[in-house]
C-alpha positions in Angstrom: -31.9 16.0 -1.3 -30.1 13.4 0.8 -26.7 12.4 -0.4 -26.5 8.5 -0.5 -24.1 7.1 2.0 -23.4 4.0 4.2 -22.8 3.7 7.9 -19.0 3.4 8.7 -17.9 -0.2 8.9 -20.6 -1.5 6.5 -20.5 -2.2 2.8 -22.6 -2.9 -0.3 -21.6 -6.0 -2.3 -22.1 -5.8 -6.0 -22.5 -9.0 -8.2 -18.7 -9.5 -8.6 -18.1 -9.4 -4.9 -21.1 -11.5 -4.0 -20.0 -14.3 -6.4 -16.6 -14.3 -4.8 -18.2 -14.4 -1.3 -20.5 -17.2 -2.4 -17.5 -19.2 -3.5 -15.9 -18.8 0.0 -19.2 -19.6 1.8 -20.0 -22.6 -0.4 -16.5 -24.0 0.1 -16.9 -23.7 3.9 -20.5 -25.0 3.9 -19.5 -28.0 1.9 -16.7 -28.9 4.3 -19.1 -28.5 7.3 -21.6 -30.8 5.7 -18.8 -33.3 4.8 -17.9 -33.5 8.5 -21.5 -34.1 9.6 -22.6 -30.7 10.8 -26.2 -29.5 10.5 -27.3 -25.9 9.6 -28.8 -23.5 12.1 -30.0 -19.9 12.1 -30.8 -17.6 15.0 -32.4 -14.1 15.0 -30.3 -10.9 14.3 -31.2 -9.6 17.7 -31.1 -11.2 21.2 -32.4 -10.1 24.5 -29.8 -7.9 26.3 -29.3 -10.3 29.2 -28.5 -13.0 26.7 -25.4 -11.1 25.5 -24.2 -8.9 28.3 -21.5 -10.2 30.6 -20.5 -13.1 28.2 -17.7 -11.5 26.2 -15.5 -9.9 28.9 -14.9 -6.3 29.7 -13.7 -5.4 26.2 -16.4 -7.3 24.3 -19.3 -5.9 26.2 -18.3 -2.4 25.1 -18.8 -3.4 21.5 -22.3 -4.7 21.7 -24.8 -2.7 19.5 -27.8 -2.0 21.7 -31.2 -1.4 20.1 -33.4 1.4 21.4 -36.9 0.5 22.5 -39.9 1.5 20.4 -42.0 4.5 21.6 -39.2 6.5 23.2 -40.6 9.6 21.5 -44.0 9.1 23.2 -44.5 11.9 25.8 -45.5 9.3 28.3 -42.0 7.7 28.0 -39.9 10.9 27.8 -39.0 11.1 31.4 -38.2 7.4 31.7 -36.0 7.6 28.6 -34.1 10.7 30.0 -33.5 8.8 33.3 -32.4 5.7 31.4 -29.9 7.8 29.2 -28.4 9.1 32.4 -27.8 5.6 33.7 -26.3 4.5 30.3 -23.8 7.4 30.6 -22.8 6.0 33.9 -22.1 2.6 32.3 -25.3 1.0 33.4 -28.1 -0.6 31.3 -31.7 0.3 31.7 -34.7 -1.7 30.2 -36.7 1.6 29.8 -34.1 2.5 27.1 -33.1 -0.8 25.6 -34.0 -4.4 26.1 -32.4 -6.0 23.0 -29.1 -5.9 21.1 -27.7 -7.1 17.8 -25.8 -10.3 18.2 -22.0 -9.9 18.8 -21.2 -13.5 17.6 -22.9 -16.8 16.9 -21.6 -18.7 19.9 -23.7 -17.2 22.7 -26.9 -17.3 20.6 -26.1 -20.9 19.8 -25.7 -21.7 23.6 -29.0 -20.0 24.2 -30.6 -22.2 21.5 -29.1 -25.3 23.0 -30.3 -24.3 26.5 -33.9 -23.8 25.2 -33.9 -27.0 23.1 -31.7 -29.5 25.0 -34.6 -31.9 25.7 -35.2 -32.4 21.9 -31.6 -32.4 20.6 -29.5 -35.5 19.8 -26.1 -35.2 21.4 -23.4 -34.7 20.4 -25.1 -32.0 18.5 -23.0 -30.7 15.6 -24.2 -27.5 14.0 -22.9 -24.9 11.6 -24.1 -21.4 11.2 -23.4 -18.7 8.6 -24.9 -15.4 9.4 -24.0 -11.7 9.9 -23.0 -10.3 13.3 -22.4 -6.7 14.5 -19.8 -5.1 16.6 -19.5 -1.4 17.6 -15.8 -1.5 16.7 -13.6 1.2 15.1 -13.6 0.4 11.4 -10.2 -0.4 9.8 -8.7 -2.7 7.2 -10.0 -6.2 7.9 -12.3 -5.0 10.7 -15.9 -4.1 10.1 -19.0 -3.3 12.1 -21.2 -5.7 10.2 -19.6 -8.9 9.0 -20.4 -12.6 8.3 -19.3 -15.4 10.6 -19.2 -19.1 9.7 -19.2 -21.2 12.9 -19.0 -24.9 13.5 -19.7 -26.2 17.0 -20.1 -29.6 18.8 -21.9 -29.7 22.1 -22.6 -32.6 24.4 -19.1 -34.2 24.2 -15.8 -33.7 26.0 -13.8 -35.9 23.6 -10.7 -34.3 22.2 -11.6 -36.0 18.9 -13.8 -32.9 18.4 -10.8 -30.6 18.6 -8.9 -32.8 16.1 -11.9 -32.7 13.7 -12.0 -28.9 13.9 -8.3 -28.7 13.1 -9.0 -30.9 10.0 -11.9 -28.7 9.0 -9.7 -25.7 9.1 -7.1 -27.5 7.0 -9.6 -28.8 4.5 -11.2 -25.4 3.9 -7.9 -23.5 3.6 -6.6 -26.1 1.2 -9.8 -26.0 -0.9 -9.4 -22.2 -1.0 -5.7 -22.4 -2.0 -4.4 -20.8 1.2 -1.2 -22.8 1.5 1.1 -21.4 4.2 -1.7 -20.6 6.7 -1.0 -21.2 10.4 -3.4 -22.6 13.0 -2.2 -21.4 16.4 -3.3 -23.5 19.5 -3.1 -23.0 23.2 -5.1 -24.0 26.3 -6.9 -21.8 28.7 -5.8 -24.3 31.4 -2.2 -23.2 30.7 -3.3 -19.6 31.2 -5.1 -20.6 34.4 -1.9 -22.1 35.7 0.0 -19.0 34.8 -2.5 -16.9 36.7 -2.0 -19.2 39.7 1.8 -18.6 39.5 1.1 -14.9 39.4 -1.1 -14.4 42.5 -4.2 -16.6 42.0 -7.0 -17.3 39.6 -8.5 -13.9 40.1 -5.6 -12.5 38.0 -6.8 -14.6 35.0 -8.8 -11.9 33.3 -6.2 -9.2 33.8 -3.5 -11.4 32.3 -5.5 -12.7 29.3 -6.8 -9.3 28.4 -3.2 -7.9 28.3 -1.6 -10.9 26.6 -4.4 -10.9 23.9 -3.1 -7.5 22.8 0.6 -8.7 22.4 0.5 -8.6 18.5 -1.1 -5.2 18.5 0.9 -3.3 21.1 4.1 -5.3 21.7 5.7 -6.8 24.9 6.7 -3.5 26.5 3.2 -2.1 26.3 1.8 -5.4 27.6 4.1 -5.2 30.6 2.9 -1.6 31.2 -0.7 -2.8 31.1 0.0 -5.6 33.5 1.5 -3.0 35.9 -1.5 -0.8 35.5 -3.7 -3.9 36.3 -1.9 -4.4 39.6 0.7 -7.1 38.9 4.1 -6.7 40.6 7.5 -7.0 38.9 8.1 -10.6 40.0 4.7 -11.7 38.5 5.4 -9.7 35.3 8.8 -11.4 35.0 7.1 -14.8 35.1 4.7 -13.7 32.4 7.6 -12.3 30.2 9.4 -15.7 30.6 6.1 -17.4 29.6 5.7 -15.2 26.5 9.2 -15.8 25.3 8.9 -19.6 25.1 9.8 -20.7 21.6 10.9 -23.7 19.5 9.1 -26.8 18.2 5.8 -27.9 19.7 7.5 -30.5 21.8 10.1 -28.0 23.0 7.4 -25.6 24.0 5.6 -28.2 26.0 8.8 -29.2 27.8 9.5 -25.5 28.6 6.0 -24.8 29.9 6.0 -27.9 32.1 9.2 -26.6 33.7 7.8 -23.0 34.2 4.4 -24.1 35.5 5.3 -27.2 37.4 3.2 -28.6 40.2 -0.1 -27.2 38.9 -3.0 -29.4 38.0 -4.3 -27.0 35.4 -0.9 -26.9 33.6 -0.6 -30.7 33.5 -4.1 -31.0 32.1 -3.5 -28.3 29.5 -0.2 -29.8 28.4 -1.7 -33.3 28.0 -4.6 -31.9 25.9 -2.2 -29.9 23.7 0.0 -33.0 23.1 -3.0 -35.2 22.3 -4.5 -32.8 19.7 -1.2 -31.8 18.0 -0.1 -35.4 17.7 -3.5 -36.7 16.6 -4.0 -34.0 14.0 -0.4 -34.2 12.8 -0.5 -31.0 10.8 2.7 -28.9 10.3 0.4 -25.9 10.2 -0.7 -26.5 13.8 1.6 -24.5 16.1 1.5 -24.3 19.8 1.5 -20.6 20.8 1.4 -19.7 24.5 0.9 -16.0 23.6 -2.5 -16.9 22.3 -5.1 -15.9 24.9 -8.4 -15.1 23.1 -9.9 -12.7 25.5 -13.4 -14.2 25.6 -14.3 -15.3 29.1 -16.3 -18.4 28.2 -13.3 -20.5 26.9 -12.2 -23.2 29.3 -9.8 -25.5 27.3 -8.2 -25.7 23.9 -8.3 -22.4 22.0 -7.5 -21.8 18.3 -6.6 -18.9 16.1 -6.0 -19.2 12.3 -3.5 -16.9 10.6 -3.3 -16.0 6.9 -0.2 -16.9 4.9 2.7 -14.7 5.9 2.9 -12.8 2.6 -0.5 -11.2 3.4 -0.5 -8.6 6.3 -3.8 -9.6 7.9 -4.9 -10.5 11.4 -6.8 -13.5 12.5 -8.9 -15.2 9.8 -10.6 -17.7 12.2 -10.6 -18.8 15.8 -12.4 -20.6 18.5 -12.1 -23.0 21.4 -13.7 -25.2 24.1 -16.3 -23.9 26.5 -17.3 -26.6 28.9 -20.3 -24.9 30.6 -21.5 -22.2 28.3 -25.2 -23.3 28.5 -24.8 -23.1 32.3 -25.1 -19.3 31.8 -28.7 -20.0 30.8 -29.6 -22.4 33.6 -28.7 -25.6 31.8 -25.4 -26.8 33.2 -23.0 -29.6 32.2 -23.3 -29.4 28.4 -19.7 -29.2 27.2 -18.9 -27.7 23.8 -16.2 -26.7 21.4 -16.3 -24.6 18.2 -14.5 -22.6 15.6 -15.3 -19.6 13.4 -14.1 -18.5 10.0 -13.7 -14.8 9.3 -15.3 -14.6 5.8 -14.6 -10.9 5.2 -10.9 -11.2 6.0 -10.6 -14.5 4.0 -12.1 -12.6 1.1 -9.4 -9.8 1.4 -6.7 -12.5 1.6 -7.9 -14.3 -1.5 -8.2 -11.0 -3.3 -4.7 -9.9 -2.4 -3.2 -13.3 -3.3 -5.3 -13.5 -6.6 -6.6 -16.9 -5.5 -10.1 -16.7 -6.8 -10.8 -19.3 -9.6 -11.1 -17.7 -13.1 -14.6 -19.0 -13.5 -15.9 -17.7 -10.2 -17.4 -14.6 -12.0 -19.3 -16.7 -14.6 -23.0 -16.2 -14.0 -24.7 -16.5 -17.4 -23.0 -19.1 -19.5 -24.7 -18.4 -22.8 -26.1 -15.2 -24.4 -28.5 -15.8 -27.2 -28.5 -12.9 -29.7 -31.7 -11.1 -30.5 -31.8 -10.7 -34.3 -35.4 -10.2 -35.2 -38.9 -11.3 -34.2 -38.8 -14.8 -35.7 -35.2 -15.3 -34.8 -35.8 -14.3 -31.2 -38.7 -16.7 -30.9 -36.5 -19.6 -32.0 -33.7 -18.4 -29.7 -36.1 -18.2 -26.8 -37.3 -21.8 -27.4 -33.6 -23.0 -27.5 -32.9 -20.9 -24.4 -35.6 -22.7 -22.4 -34.2 -26.1 -23.5 -30.7 -25.0 -22.4 -32.1 -23.9 -19.0 -33.9 -27.2 -18.6 -30.5 -28.9 -19.1 -29.0 -26.7 -16.4 -27.2 -24.1 -18.6 -27.5 -20.6 -17.3 -28.8 -18.6 -20.3 -30.4 -15.3 -21.3 -31.7 -13.7 -24.5 -30.6 -10.1 -25.2 -33.6 -7.9 -24.5 -33.9 -6.2 -27.8 -33.1 -6.5 -31.5 -30.1 -4.3 -32.0 -26.6 -4.2 -33.5 -24.2 -7.1 -33.1 -21.6 -4.8 -31.5 -23.9 -3.8 -28.7 -24.8 -7.4 -27.9 -21.2 -8.5 -28.0 -20.2 -5.7 -25.6 -23.0 -6.7 -23.2 -21.6 -10.3 -23.2 -18.1 -9.0 -22.7 -19.0 -6.7 -19.8 -20.9 -9.5 -18.0 -18.1 -12.0 -18.6 -20.5 -14.4 -20.6 -18.2 -17.0 -22.2 -20.5 -18.2 -25.0 -22.9 -16.6 -27.5 -25.5 -18.3 -29.7 -26.5 -16.6 -33.0 -29.6 -17.5 -34.9 -29.9 -15.2 -37.9 -32.2 -15.5 -40.9 -29.9 -17.9 -42.6 -29.6 -20.1 -39.5 -33.3 -20.0 -39.0 -33.9 -21.2 -42.5 -31.4 -24.0 -42.3 -32.3 -25.1 -38.7 -28.8 -24.4 -37.5 -27.1 -22.1 -35.0 -23.7 -20.5 -34.6 -22.0 -21.1 -31.2 -19.2 -18.7 -30.5 -16.7 -19.2 -27.7 -16.0 -15.6 -26.8 -12.9 -16.4 -24.7 -11.1 -18.2 -27.5 -12.6 -16.3 -30.5 -13.6 -19.6 -32.1 -17.0 -20.7 -33.4 -18.9 -23.8 -34.7 -22.1 -24.2 -36.6 -24.4 -27.0 -35.4 -28.1 -28.0 -35.5 -30.7 -26.7 -33.0 -31.0 -30.2 -31.5 -27.2 -30.5 -31.0 -27.0 -27.0 -29.6 -29.4 -28.0 -26.8 -27.0 -30.8 -25.8 -23.7 -28.8 -26.3 -21.4 -28.8 -23.3 -20.6 -25.1 -22.4 -17.5 -25.6 -20.4 
């Protein structure tokens, strides 16, 4: 007999959790629609070449590869053995795997735009809410299968789009009750300028990968990693000075201008940061030069959303500008910018802060008691009228004791019960009980069908 279990980093969601997740997803979806974004879905799997090489050195290691069909066929045994040997050497082989589960929603979106750019209306604003998979080490707030909610605009370089995305974050977090969140902002152009001060643009990846780990490993370990990656003491001193810049947004911009003077990339990055922070005018929007976001495709403004300080949680959202992502698929010059919400982490934050609305668990609004054959027929007819009026209702499945039916309603969190016994059936009346308040009223069948169950 097989003991039931789940793969590490995955979860089942029971009704209570699903309702809470739907509350989060519906909140985000409604805001996306409010801002003019259209829904899109892409397949769970993509061709290997679509994903590999797009997420940087660290990201590529976390892509879940799918084995080809037919590997057990004797004809393919030798090919598969050779392919496995190549994989052990860090190489991919199409005889072993040609497809992979999608790592995020951005690259599949870029692939979609590249395939459909002749029919899309630009700027094209899309949102996407789907699961993604990463071969990460499971821990609190980090899963191997999780849901992302993305909003992207492609076909426009206007910084108005970044401002809109800042406001989307703010609207969603306020609707969810997450006062005290922070939205960190930086520019990859600033990081490019830093790399130029530290030996040239070829140092960009080394620097961003190390800086991106600052929150996890601390400054001393970042300096060690930079040394391991070939940077000298003078270069590391510049990076340390960069990482210690502090103060108000304006003070930070002044300091970075002094540190990275005479570089075109820095001037552009500073101007963009000033434009977005001033136009958005949100106290939660904080310039943070330690923000790197290690994905290679970002080219301009980058974002990272942080939960309120009282909750020890990592990023709950992030994104940025990518001015030539579709160029990876042979369709250049389609700029884009996008953000993502970490639904699973947002769930954990709302749970810890006890911020889910009290009525989020209410599924069935009314339970009609089953008190006999004739009574249940009348109850069923009333139930159908209630459903036609949009009231979520159910009839208890069998004629049994009051206590059992009350306990069923209590366990499911059903707030109202309608009782039609023999006396009510004879008089054409019903009893409506508010199970939360312990109160009840008697009314006619017709009035019961119009009752507001709030």
